[in-house]
C-alpha positions in Angstrom: -3.5 -12.9 -7.5 -1.8 -9.4 -6.4 -5.0 -6.8 -5.6 -2.7 -3.9 -7.5 -2.2 -4.1 -11.1 0.7 -4.5 -12.4 1.4 -1.0 -13.6 0.0 0.4 -10.2 1.8 2.8 -9.0 2.7 3.7 -5.0 0.6 6.7 -3.7 0.3 8.2 -0.6 -3.1 6.7 0.8 -2.5 8.1 4.8 -0.2 9.5 6.8 0.3 9.8 10.5 0.2 6.7 12.4 2.0 6.0 15.1 3.9 2.6 14.5 2.6 0.2 11.9 3.0 -3.5 11.4 2.1 -6.9 10.0 0.2 -5.2 6.7 -1.9 -8.5 4.8 -4.5 -8.2 2.5 -7.6 -10.7 2.5 -9.1 -11.4 -0.4 -12.3 -12.9 1.7 -12.8 -9.4 3.1 -11.3 -7.6 0.1 -9.2 -5.0 2.2 -5.6 -4.6 3.7 -4.9 -4.8 7.6 -2.6 -4.1 9.1 -1.5 -3.0 13.2 -0.3 0.1 14.9 1.3 0.6 17.8 1.3 3.0 19.8 4.9 3.6 21.9 4.5 6.9 22.8 1.7 5.0 25.7 2.7 1.6 27.7 -0.1 -0.2 28.7 0.1 -3.0 31.5 0.4 -5.9 28.8 2.5 -3.9 26.6 2.3 -0.8 24.2 -1.7 0.1 22.7 -2.2 -1.3 19.4 -5.3 -1.4 17.1 -6.5 -2.8 13.8 -6.5 -0.8 10.8 -8.9 -1.7 7.7 -8.2 -0.2 4.4 -11.0 -1.6 1.1 -9.3 0.2 -2.0 -9.4 2.4 -3.1 -9.1 4.9 -0.2 -11.5 3.8 2.8 -9.8 3.7 6.5 -11.9 2.4 9.5 -10.1 1.0 13.0 -11.5 -2.7 12.3 -10.4 -3.9 15.9 -9.7 -0.5 18.0 -7.8 -2.8 21.3 -6.5 -5.5 19.0 -2.8 -5.9 21.6 -1.7 -7.2 18.1 1.5 -6.7 16.0 1.9 -9.4 12.9 -0.9 -10.4 11.2 -2.0 -13.2 8.8 -4.9 -14.8 7.4 -5.8 -17.9 7.1 -9.3 -19.8 5.8 -10.9 -18.9 9.5 -10.2 -15.0 9.8 -7.3 -12.8 10.9 -4.5 -14.5 12.8 -2.8 -12.3 15.5 0.0 -12.6 17.4 -1.3 -10.9 20.8 1.2 -9.4 23.3 -1.2 -8.0 25.3 -2.1 -11.8 26.1 0.8 -13.7 25.4 -1.2 -15.5 22.6 -1.5 -15.9 19.2 -5.0 -15.1 18.3 -7.5 -14.8 15.7 -10.9 -12.7 14.5 -13.6 -13.5 12.7 -13.7 -11.0 10.1 -17.3 -10.5 10.1 -18.0 -10.2 13.8 -14.5 -9.5 15.1 -14.4 -11.4 17.6 -11.3 -13.4 19.5 -10.5 -16.3 19.8 -7.5 -18.3 21.3 -5.5 -20.2 18.9 -2.4 -20.5 20.8 -2.3 -19.7 24.5 1.2 -21.5 25.7 3.7 -23.8 24.8 4.1 -26.4 27.3 2.3 -24.6 29.8 4.3 -21.8 29.8 2.8 -18.1 28.4 4.7 -16.7 25.1 6.9 -13.7 26.0 5.0 -11.4 23.2 4.4 -13.3 19.5 5.3 -10.4 17.3 5.2 -12.0 13.6 3.2 -14.9 12.0 3.4 -16.6 8.5 0.4 -19.3 7.7 1.2 -22.3 4.9 -2.0 -23.4 2.6 -2.0 -26.1 4.2 -2.6 -24.5 7.8 1.2 -24.9 9.7 1.6 -21.3 11.0 5.0 -19.9 12.3 5.6 -17.4 14.5 8.6 -15.7 16.2 8.3 -14.2 19.8 10.9 -12.5 21.6 10.9 -10.1 24.4 10.4 -6.6 23.0 6.4 -6.5 24.9 6.5 -8.6 28.0 6.4 -4.4 29.8 7.7 -5.8 33.0 6.1 -9.8 33.0 8.1 -13.0 33.3 9.2 -14.8 31.0 7.8 -18.0 31.6 9.9 -20.0 28.6 13.3 -18.1 29.5 13.4 -17.9 25.6 13.0 -15.7 22.5 12.2 -18.0 19.7 10.0 -19.3 16.7 7.3 -22.2 17.0 5.8 -23.8 14.5 1.7 -24.6 15.0 1.0 -27.7 13.1 -3.1 -28.2 12.0 -3.7 -30.6 14.3 -2.8 -28.1 17.2 0.4 -29.2 18.3 3.3 -26.5 19.2 6.4 -26.9 18.7 9.6 -24.8 19.1 11.6 -24.6 15.6 14.5 -22.2 17.2 15.1 -21.3 20.4 18.7 -19.9 20.3 17.6 -16.4 18.5 18.5 -13.2 20.1 15.3 -11.5 19.5 13.8 -13.2 16.4 11.5 -11.0 14.1 9.3 -10.9 11.0 8.8 -15.0 9.7 8.1 -15.9 6.0 7.9 -18.4 3.4 9.3 -19.8 0.3 7.1 -22.2 -1.6 9.4 -24.2 -2.7 11.2 -24.6 1.3 8.0 -25.3 2.4 6.6 -27.7 0.7 9.4 -29.5 1.5 9.2 -29.2 5.3 5.4 -30.1 5.0 5.7 -33.2 3.0 8.6 -34.6 5.5 6.6 -33.2 8.2 3.5 -35.7 6.6 6.3 -38.6 6.1 7.4 -38.3 9.6 
């Protein structure tokens, strides 16, 4: 269900952010989360970033001050973040704010800078991995791609021929066919 009624009108809640990414609503937390990256400053592992939280109607706070994050998604265990600082896919616990690694590598190689993520309700995780936030680090994989993490934890390359893949989204209909096909394999 939508957090806002169909008759709601857009209203500026707050401005002044540097560069925002990865908006996601958490029904569990009753909050809207997004990353803010600061391209005016370069850290050793890409631009510094933080995760903001908005509790409706207008209560803002910095949820994770040093998140290293870009795209965000929600699963039943917390806030999933594409984390360019560690070149991983991470999960933040919504209560303790503790970070854990969800996907560390592909075939023993670090990702470039995971960017955007989408999660199927059955636990399939898809994420893009361009090289925008490598910040002088070497690309272990040598490609920019889109990856799929199965609920079992296995990670597969969906497409390694894309130049700087960005946003990821799922269609309920195509998602159903792909997952159904995988389950029959």
